[in-house]
DSSP file (Angstrom, degrees, kcal/mol; ACC not computed):
  #  RESIDUE AA STRUCTURE BP1 BP2  ACC     N-H-->O    O-->H-N    N-H-->O    O-->H-N    TCO  KAPPA ALPHA  PHI   PSI    X-CA   Y-CA   Z-CA
    1    1 A M     >        0   0    0      0, 0.0     4,-1.9     0, 0.0     5,-0.2   0.000 360.0 360.0 360.0 -40.8    0.0    0.0    0.0
    2    2 A H  H  >  +     0   0    0      2,-0.2     4,-2.6     1,-0.2     5,-0.2   0.912 360.0  50.7 -60.0 -46.1    2.9    2.4    0.9
    3    3 A A  H  > S+     0   0    0      1,-0.2     4,-2.4     2,-0.2    -1,-0.2   0.877 108.5  52.4 -62.0 -38.2    4.6    1.7   -2.5
    4    4 A R  H  > S+     0   0    0      2,-0.2     4,-2.0     1,-0.2    -1,-0.2   0.914 110.3  47.0 -63.0 -44.9    1.3    2.5   -4.3
    5    5 A A  H  X S+     0   0    0     -4,-1.9     4,-2.6     2,-0.2    -2,-0.2   0.898 110.9  52.7 -65.4 -43.7    0.9    5.8   -2.6
    6    6 A Q  H  X S+     0   0    0     -4,-2.6     4,-2.8     1,-0.2    -2,-0.2   0.931 109.4  49.3 -56.6 -46.6    4.6    6.7   -3.3
    7    7 A A  H  X S+     0   0    0     -4,-2.4     4,-2.4     1,-0.2    -2,-0.2   0.881 110.8  50.3 -62.1 -40.0    4.0    6.0   -7.0
    8    8 A Q  H  X S+     0   0    0     -4,-2.0     4,-2.3     2,-0.2    -1,-0.2   0.918 111.7  47.2 -64.0 -43.3    0.9    8.1   -7.0
    9    9 A I  H  X S+     0   0    0     -4,-2.6     4,-2.2     1,-0.2    -2,-0.2   0.937 113.3  48.9 -63.5 -46.1    2.7   11.0   -5.3
   10   10 A Q  H  X S+     0   0    0     -4,-2.8     4,-2.2     1,-0.2    -1,-0.2   0.888 110.2  50.2 -63.2 -38.4    5.6   10.7   -7.7
   11   11 A A  H  X S+     0   0    0     -4,-2.4     4,-2.2     1,-0.2    -1,-0.2   0.885 110.1  51.2 -66.6 -36.9    3.4   10.6  -10.7
   12   12 A A  H  X S+     0   0    0     -4,-2.3     4,-2.1     2,-0.2    -2,-0.2   0.888 109.9  50.0 -66.7 -37.9    1.6   13.8   -9.5
   13   13 A Q  H  X S+     0   0    0     -4,-2.2     4,-2.8     2,-0.2     5,-0.2   0.917 109.8  50.1 -64.2 -43.7    4.9   15.6   -9.0
   14   14 A V  H  X S+     0   0    0     -4,-2.2     4,-2.5     1,-0.2    -2,-0.2   0.933 111.0  50.6 -60.4 -44.7    6.0   14.6  -12.6
   15   15 A Q  H  X S+     0   0    0     -4,-2.2     4,-2.1     2,-0.2    -1,-0.2   0.898 110.4  47.8 -61.5 -41.8    2.7   15.9  -13.9
   16   16 A V  H  X S+     0   0    0     -4,-2.1     4,-2.4     2,-0.2    -1,-0.2   0.926 112.4  49.6 -65.6 -44.2    3.1   19.3  -12.0
   17   17 A E  H  X S+     0   0    0     -4,-2.8     4,-2.5     1,-0.2    -2,-0.2   0.908 111.4  49.8 -61.2 -42.2    6.7   19.6  -13.3
   18   18 A E  H  X S+     0   0    0     -4,-2.5     4,-2.7     2,-0.2    -1,-0.2   0.902 110.4  49.3 -63.1 -42.6    5.5   18.9  -16.9
   19   19 A Q  H  X S+     0   0    0     -4,-2.1     4,-2.5     2,-0.2    -1,-0.2   0.887 111.4  49.6 -65.8 -40.3    2.7   21.4  -16.7
   20   20 A A  H  X S+     0   0    0     -4,-2.4     4,-2.1     2,-0.2    -2,-0.2   0.918 112.1  48.5 -64.5 -43.3    5.2   24.1  -15.4
   21   21 A R  H  X S+     0   0    0     -4,-2.5     4,-0.9     2,-0.2    -2,-0.2   0.940 113.0  46.0 -60.3 -48.4    7.6   23.3  -18.2
   22   22 A V  H >< S+     0   0    0     -4,-2.7     3,-0.8     1,-0.2     4,-0.5   0.915 112.0  52.1 -61.6 -44.5    4.9   23.5  -20.9
   23   23 A A  H >< S+     0   0    0     -4,-2.5     3,-1.2     1,-0.3    -1,-0.2   0.888 106.0  54.6 -59.9 -40.5    3.5   26.8  -19.3
   24   24 A S  H 3< S+     0   0    0     -4,-2.1     3,-0.4     1,-0.3    -1,-0.3   0.729 105.9  53.0 -67.7 -22.3    7.0   28.3  -19.4
   25   25 A E  T << S+     0   0    0     -4,-0.9    -1,-0.3    -3,-0.8    -2,-0.2   0.512  99.5  64.2 -87.9  -6.0    7.2   27.5  -23.1
   26   26 A Q    <   +     0   0    0     -3,-1.2     2,-0.5    -4,-0.5    -1,-0.2  -0.266  68.3 145.2-113.4  45.6    4.0   29.3  -23.9
   27   27 A I        -     0   0    0     -3,-0.4     2,-0.7     1,-0.0    -3,-0.1  -0.724  40.8-145.4 -87.7 128.0    5.0   32.8  -22.9
   28   28 A D        -     0   0    0     -2,-0.5    -2,-0.1     0, 0.0    -1,-0.0  -0.863  14.8-155.9 -93.4 115.0    3.4   35.6  -25.1
   29   29 A L        -     0   0    0     -2,-0.7     2,-0.1     1,-0.1     3,-0.1  -0.667  19.9-112.9 -90.1 144.5    5.9   38.4  -25.5
   30   30 A P        -     0   0    0      0, 0.0     2,-0.2     0, 0.0    -1,-0.1  -0.415  37.2 -93.7 -74.8 155.9    4.5   41.9  -26.2
   31   31 A D        -     0   0    0     -2,-0.1     2,-0.5     1,-0.1     0, 0.0  -0.449  39.4-129.0 -65.9 136.7    5.2   43.6  -29.5
   32   32 A I        -     0   0    0     -2,-0.2     2,-0.2    -3,-0.1    -1,-0.1  -0.775  21.8-118.7 -90.8 130.5    8.3   45.8  -29.4
   33   33 A A        +     0   0    0     -2,-0.5     2,-0.2     2,-0.1    -1,-0.0  -0.466  40.2 174.9 -68.0 134.9    7.7   49.3  -30.7
   34   34 A T    >   -     0   0    0     -2,-0.2     3,-1.9     0, 0.0     4,-0.4  -0.737  50.8 -88.6-127.9 178.8    9.9   50.1  -33.6
   35   35 A E  T 3  S+     0   0    0      1,-0.3     3,-0.2    -2,-0.2    -2,-0.1   0.676 129.5  50.3 -66.9 -12.8   10.2   53.1  -35.9
   36   36 A Y  T >  S+     0   0    0      1,-0.1     3,-1.6     2,-0.1    -1,-0.3   0.374  80.9  97.7-101.0   4.5    7.6   51.4  -38.1
   37   37 A S  T <  S+     0   0    0     -3,-1.9    -1,-0.1     1,-0.3    -2,-0.1   0.803  82.5  51.1 -64.8 -28.5    5.2   50.8  -35.3
   38   38 A D  T 3  S+     0   0    0     -4,-0.4    -1,-0.3    -3,-0.2    -2,-0.1   0.508  83.0 121.9 -84.3  -3.4    3.2   53.9  -36.1
   39   39 A S    <   -     0   0    0     -3,-1.6     3,-0.3     1,-0.2     4,-0.2  -0.342  48.3-163.0 -66.3 134.9    2.9   52.9  -39.7
   40   40 A D    >>  +     0   0    0      1,-0.2     4,-1.2     2,-0.1     3,-0.7   0.412  67.0 101.4 -93.9   2.8   -0.7   52.6  -40.9
   41   41 A D  T 34 S+     0   0    0      1,-0.3     3,-0.4     2,-0.2    -1,-0.2   0.862  77.5  53.1 -57.3 -39.2    0.5   50.6  -43.9
   42   42 A E  T 34 S+     0   0    0     -3,-0.3    -1,-0.3     1,-0.2    -2,-0.1   0.838 113.8  43.4 -65.8 -31.7   -0.6   47.2  -42.4
   43   43 A D  T <4 S+     0   0    0     -3,-0.7    -1,-0.2    -4,-0.2    -2,-0.2   0.589  88.7 113.1 -91.4 -10.8   -4.1   48.5  -41.7
   44   44 A R  S  < S-     0   0    0     -4,-1.2     2,-0.4    -3,-0.4    -3,-0.0  -0.326  72.3-116.7 -65.4 138.4   -4.5   50.2  -45.1
   45   45 A V        -     0   0    0      1,-0.1     2,-0.6     2,-0.0    -1,-0.1  -0.602  26.7-125.4 -76.1 131.8   -7.2   48.8  -47.4
   46   46 A R        -     0   0    0     -2,-0.4    -1,-0.1     1,-0.1     0, 0.0  -0.689  27.9-177.2 -81.5 122.2   -5.6   47.5  -50.6
   47   47 A N        +     0   0    0     -2,-0.6     2,-0.3     2,-0.1    -1,-0.1  -0.167  48.5  89.4-116.1  40.6   -7.3   49.2  -53.5
   48   48 A Y        -     0   0    0      0, 0.0     2,-0.4     0, 0.0    -2,-0.0  -0.910  67.7-127.0-129.5 159.5   -5.6   47.6  -56.4
   49   49 A T        -     0   0    0     -2,-0.3    -2,-0.1     0, 0.0     3,-0.0  -0.867  26.0-117.3-106.3 140.8   -6.4   44.5  -58.4
   50   50 A I        -     0   0    0     -2,-0.4     5,-0.1     1,-0.1     0, 0.0  -0.618  38.8-110.0 -76.1 128.3   -3.7   41.8  -59.0
   51   51 A P    >>  -     0   0    0      0, 0.0     3,-0.7     0, 0.0     4,-0.7  -0.235  22.3-117.5 -59.3 150.6   -3.0   41.5  -62.7
   52   52 A H  G >4 S+     0   0    0      1,-0.3     3,-1.1     2,-0.2     4,-0.2   0.861 113.5  57.5 -57.8 -40.3   -4.2   38.3  -64.4
   53   53 A W  G >4 S+     0   0    0      1,-0.3     3,-1.1     2,-0.2     6,-0.3   0.824  99.3  59.5 -64.5 -31.2   -0.6   37.2  -65.2
   54   54 A A  G <4 S+     0   0    0     -3,-0.7    -1,-0.3     1,-0.3    -2,-0.2   0.691 110.9  40.6 -71.4 -19.9    0.4   37.4  -61.6
   55   55 A N  G << S+     0   0    0     -3,-1.1    -1,-0.3    -4,-0.7    -2,-0.2   0.262  89.1 126.8-107.3  11.5   -2.2   34.7  -60.7
   56   56 A S    <>  -     0   0    0     -3,-1.1     4,-1.9    -4,-0.2     5,-0.1  -0.379  64.4-132.9 -73.2 145.9   -1.6   32.6  -63.8
   57   57 A P  H  > S+     0   0    0      0, 0.0     4,-2.4     0, 0.0     5,-0.2   0.803 107.2  60.0 -63.9 -28.9   -0.9   28.8  -63.3
   58   58 A E  H  > S+     0   0    0      2,-0.2     4,-2.2     1,-0.2     5,-0.2   0.918 105.6  45.7 -65.2 -44.2    2.0   29.2  -65.7
   59   59 A L  H  > S+     0   0    0     -6,-0.3     4,-2.8     2,-0.2     5,-0.2   0.934 112.8  51.6 -62.6 -45.8    3.8   31.8  -63.5
   60   60 A R  H  X S+     0   0    0     -4,-1.9     4,-2.2     1,-0.2    -2,-0.2   0.898 111.0  47.7 -59.2 -41.8    3.1   29.6  -60.5
   61   61 A N  H  X S+     0   0    0     -4,-2.4     4,-2.3     2,-0.2    -1,-0.2   0.888 111.8  49.4 -68.3 -38.0    4.6   26.6  -62.2
   62   62 A Q  H  X S+     0   0    0     -4,-2.2     4,-1.9     2,-0.2    -2,-0.2   0.908 111.8  48.4 -65.3 -41.9    7.7   28.5  -63.3
   63   63 A L  H  X S+     0   0    0     -4,-2.8     4,-1.0     1,-0.2    -2,-0.2   0.906 111.8  50.1 -64.5 -39.8    8.3   29.9  -59.8
   64   64 A Q  H >< S+     0   0    0     -4,-2.2     3,-0.6    -5,-0.2     4,-0.4   0.909 109.4  51.0 -65.6 -40.8    7.9   26.4  -58.4
   65   65 A A  H >< S+     0   0    0     -4,-2.3     3,-0.5     1,-0.2    -1,-0.2   0.844 111.9  48.3 -63.1 -34.3   10.4   25.0  -60.9
   66   66 A Q  H >< S+     0   0    0     -4,-1.9     3,-1.9     1,-0.2    -1,-0.2   0.634  88.3  85.8 -79.3 -15.1   12.9   27.8  -60.0
   67   67 A S  T << S+     0   0    0     -4,-1.0    -1,-0.2    -3,-0.6    -2,-0.1   0.733  89.7  48.1 -63.1 -23.4   12.6   27.3  -56.3
   68   68 A N  T <  S+     0   0    0     -3,-0.5     2,-0.5    -4,-0.4    -1,-0.3   0.235  86.0 107.5-102.1  13.8   15.2   24.5  -56.2
   69   69 A I  S <  S-     0   0    0     -3,-1.9    54,-0.1    55,-0.0    55,-0.1  -0.801  73.2-124.3 -92.5 131.7   17.9   26.4  -58.2
   70   70 A N    >>  -     0   0    0     -2,-0.5     3,-1.3    53,-0.3     4,-0.5  -0.609  11.3-145.8 -73.8 122.8   20.8   27.6  -56.3
   71   71 A P  H >> S+     0   0    0      0, 0.0     4,-3.1     0, 0.0     3,-1.2   0.812  96.7  66.0 -63.2 -28.2   21.1   31.3  -56.9
   72   72 A D  H 3> S+     0   0    0      1,-0.3     4,-1.7     2,-0.2     5,-0.1   0.828  93.5  59.7 -61.7 -28.6   24.9   31.0  -56.7
   73   73 A S  H <4 S+     0   0    0     -3,-1.3    -1,-0.3     2,-0.2     4,-0.1   0.701 116.4  33.1 -72.9 -18.4   24.8   28.9  -59.8
   74   74 A I  H << S+     0   0    0     -3,-1.2    -2,-0.2    -4,-0.5    -1,-0.1   0.829 134.9  22.6 -97.9 -46.7   23.2   31.9  -61.6
   75   75 A F  H  < S-     0   0    0     -4,-3.1    -3,-0.2     1,-0.2    -2,-0.2   0.541 105.1-121.2-102.3 -10.6   24.8   34.9  -59.9
   76   76 A G     <  -     0   0    0     -4,-1.7    -1,-0.2    -5,-0.5    -2,-0.1  -0.138  46.9 -45.1  88.9 167.7   28.0   33.4  -58.5
   77   77 A A        -     0   0    0      1,-0.1     2,-0.4    -4,-0.1     0, 0.0  -0.308  69.1 -95.0 -68.4 154.3   29.2   33.2  -54.9
   78   78 A I        -     0   0    0      1,-0.0    -1,-0.1     3,-0.0     3,-0.1  -0.584  43.0-141.7 -72.9 127.6   28.9   36.3  -52.8
   79   79 A R        -     0   0    0     -2,-0.4    -1,-0.0     1,-0.1    -3,-0.0  -0.507  30.8 -82.7 -86.7 158.7   32.2   38.1  -52.9
   80   80 A P        -     0   0    0      0, 0.0     2,-0.5     0, 0.0    -1,-0.1  -0.293  46.5-115.5 -57.4 145.2   33.7   39.9  -49.8
   81   81 A L        -     0   0    0     -3,-0.1     2,-0.7     4,-0.0    -3,-0.0  -0.758  26.6-167.1 -87.1 124.3   32.3   43.3  -49.2
   82   82 A H    >>  -     0   0    0     -2,-0.5     4,-1.3     1,-0.2     3,-0.8  -0.908   3.2-170.1-114.2 100.2   35.0   46.1  -49.5
   83   83 A M  H 3> S+     0   0    0     -2,-0.7     4,-2.6     1,-0.2    -1,-0.2   0.848  83.2  61.5 -59.5 -38.4   33.6   49.3  -48.1
   84   84 A D  H 34 S+     0   0    0      1,-0.2    -1,-0.2     2,-0.2     6,-0.1   0.828 104.8  48.5 -62.7 -31.9   36.5   51.4  -49.4
   85   85 A E  H X4 S+     0   0    0     -3,-0.8     3,-0.5     1,-0.1    -1,-0.2   0.842 113.2  46.6 -75.6 -31.7   35.6   50.4  -53.0
   86   86 A I  H 3< S+     0   0    0     -4,-1.3     2,-0.6     1,-0.3     3,-0.2   0.914 120.5  36.8 -76.5 -43.3   31.9   51.2  -52.5
   87   87 A F  T ><  +     0   0    0     -4,-2.6     3,-1.2     1,-0.2    -1,-0.3  -0.562  68.4 152.7-110.4  66.4   32.5   54.6  -50.8
   88   88 A R  T <   +     0   0    0     -2,-0.6    -1,-0.2    -3,-0.5    -2,-0.1   0.766  68.9  60.5 -68.0 -26.3   35.5   55.9  -52.6
   89   89 A S  T 3  S+     0   0    0     -3,-0.2     2,-0.3     2,-0.0    -1,-0.2   0.553  77.5 109.8 -78.5  -7.1   34.5   59.6  -52.0
   90   90 A R    <   -     0   0    0     -3,-1.2    -3,-0.0     1,-0.1     0, 0.0  -0.526  58.8-153.3 -73.4 132.0   34.7   59.2  -48.3
   91   91 A Q  S    S+     0   0    0     -2,-0.3    -1,-0.1     2,-0.1     2,-0.1   0.915  72.3  60.8 -76.7 -43.8   37.7   61.0  -46.8
   92   92 A S  S    S-     0   0    0      1,-0.1     2,-0.3     3,-0.0    -2,-0.0  -0.458  85.7-115.6 -83.5 156.1   38.3   59.0  -43.7
   93   93 A R        -     0   0    0     -2,-0.1     2,-0.2     1,-0.1    -1,-0.1  -0.618  33.0-102.9 -86.8 151.0   39.1   55.4  -43.7
   94   94 A F        -     0   0    0     -2,-0.3     2,-0.1     1,-0.1     3,-0.1  -0.510  41.0-114.1 -72.2 136.9   36.8   52.8  -42.2
   95   95 A R        -     0   0    0     -2,-0.2    -1,-0.1     1,-0.1     3,-0.1  -0.415  36.1 -95.1 -73.5 149.5   38.0   51.7  -38.8
   96   96 A A        -     0   0    0      1,-0.1     2,-0.3    -2,-0.1    -1,-0.1  -0.321  42.2-108.4 -62.7 140.4   39.0   48.1  -38.4
   97   97 A R        -     0   0    0      1,-0.1    -1,-0.1    -3,-0.1    -3,-0.0  -0.554  33.2-174.4 -73.0 133.3   36.3   45.8  -37.1
   98   98 A T        +     0   0    0     -2,-0.3    -1,-0.1    -3,-0.1     4,-0.1   0.429  47.4  98.5-111.3  -1.6   37.1   44.8  -33.6
   99   99 A S  S    S-     0   0    0      2,-0.1    -2,-0.0     1,-0.1     0, 0.0  -0.256  85.4-107.8 -78.8 176.0   34.4   42.2  -32.9
  100  100 A S  S    S+     0   0    0      1,-0.1     2,-2.2     2,-0.0    -1,-0.1   0.503  90.1 106.3 -81.7  -2.5   35.0   38.5  -33.1
  101  101 A A        +     0   0    0      1,-0.1     2,-1.2     5,-0.0    -2,-0.1  -0.482  39.1 162.5 -79.4  74.1   32.9   38.2  -36.2
  102  102 A N    > > +     0   0    0     -2,-2.2     5,-1.4     1,-0.2     3,-0.6  -0.741  11.5 179.8 -95.1  86.2   35.8   37.7  -38.6
  103  103 A W  T 3 5S+     0   0    0     -2,-1.2     6,-0.2     1,-0.3    -1,-0.2   0.653  78.9  49.2 -69.7 -16.7   33.8   36.4  -41.6
  104  104 A I  T 3 5S+     0   0    0     -3,-0.1    -1,-0.3     4,-0.1    -2,-0.1   0.778 116.0  41.9 -88.3 -29.4   36.9   36.0  -43.7
  105  105 A G  T X 5S-     0   0    0     -3,-0.6     3,-1.3     2,-0.0    -4,-0.0   0.504 127.0 -31.5 -92.8-128.7   39.0   34.2  -41.1
  106  106 A Q  T 3 5S+     0   0    0      1,-0.3    -3,-0.1     0, 0.0    -5,-0.0   0.637 128.6  63.3 -74.2 -13.6   38.0   31.5  -38.7
  107  107 A D  T 3 <S+     0   0    0     -5,-1.4    -1,-0.3    -7,-0.1    -4,-0.2   0.500  79.2 111.2 -84.8  -6.6   34.4   32.6  -38.3
  108  108 A R  S <  S-     0   0    0     -3,-1.3    -4,-0.1    -6,-0.4     2,-0.1  -0.206  81.7 -87.8 -71.4 161.0   33.6   32.0  -42.0
  109  109 A L        -     0   0    0     -6,-0.2    -1,-0.1     1,-0.1    -2,-0.0  -0.402  42.0-126.8 -68.2 142.0   31.2   29.1  -43.0
  110  110 A T     >  -     0   0    0      1,-0.1     4,-2.0    -3,-0.1     5,-0.2  -0.474  23.0-110.4 -80.5 159.2   32.8   25.8  -43.5
  111  111 A P  H  > S+     0   0    0      0, 0.0     4,-2.4     0, 0.0     5,-0.2   0.876 121.6  54.6 -56.5 -36.1   32.3   23.9  -46.7
  112  112 A Q  H  > S+     0   0    0      2,-0.2     4,-2.7     1,-0.2     5,-0.2   0.910 106.3  49.8 -65.5 -41.3   30.3   21.4  -44.7
  113  113 A E  H  > S+     0   0    0      2,-0.2     4,-2.2     1,-0.2    -1,-0.2   0.891 111.5  50.0 -65.8 -37.0   28.0   24.2  -43.4
  114  114 A E  H  X S+     0   0    0     -4,-2.0     4,-2.3     2,-0.2    -2,-0.2   0.903 111.7  47.8 -64.6 -42.0   27.5   25.4  -47.0
  115  115 A M  H  X S+     0   0    0     -4,-2.4     4,-2.6     2,-0.2    -2,-0.2   0.919 110.8  51.1 -64.6 -45.1   26.7   22.0  -48.2
  116  116 A D  H  X S+     0   0    0     -4,-2.7     4,-2.6     1,-0.2    -2,-0.2   0.915 111.4  48.7 -56.4 -45.8   24.2   21.5  -45.3
  117  117 A Y  H  X S+     0   0    0     -4,-2.2     4,-2.3     2,-0.2    -1,-0.2   0.927 111.1  49.0 -61.9 -47.3   22.5   24.8  -46.2
  118  118 A A  H  X>S+     0   0    0     -4,-2.3     5,-2.7     1,-0.2     6,-0.8   0.889 112.4  49.4 -62.5 -37.8   22.3   23.9  -50.0
  119  119 A R  H ><5S+     0   0    0     -4,-2.6     3,-0.7     3,-0.2    -1,-0.2   0.913 110.7  49.0 -68.0 -41.9   20.8   20.5  -49.0
  120  120 A R  H 3<5S+     0   0    0     -4,-2.6    -2,-0.2     1,-0.2    -1,-0.2   0.875 111.6  50.1 -63.5 -35.0   18.2   22.1  -46.7
  121  121 A M  H 3<5S-     0   0    0     -4,-2.3    -1,-0.2    -5,-0.2    -2,-0.2   0.613 116.4-116.1 -79.2 -11.5   17.3   24.5  -49.4
  122  122 A G  T <<5S+     0   0    0     -3,-0.7    -3,-0.2    -4,-0.7    -2,-0.1   0.707  77.2 128.2  82.9  22.9   16.9   21.7  -51.9
  123  123 A F      <       0   0    0     -5,-2.7   -53,-0.3     1,-0.2    -4,-0.2   0.674 360.0 360.0 -80.8 -20.4   19.7   22.9  -54.2
  124  124 A L              0   0    0     -6,-0.8    -1,-0.2    -9,-0.1    -5,-0.1   0.400 360.0 360.0-103.1 360.0   21.4   19.5  -54.2
């Protein structure tokens, strides 16, 4: 009889812990105000009609067919960004990046990570 009562108490404790864990995972966080929070664009009534070609089955089929094409095979790999080349008219030099995010060095994606991404995206 004692063992049965112990088992029931233990089962009740497990149930309470499970309910507490599930409740902690269902937290609703409030929306954070941003510079776009005051925008009425989301609430605006759309007063345009979608062109026929934009709803065509042919377009939908072509978009679906393209969804598994790796954009790197069309546009090439993303090259490193050189701010000095983009902003040539700027007088001062850009200061060296001091964070640990050295995307050219050891923080760059490994070939395995790139392959995993391509596989997840359906490019392979």
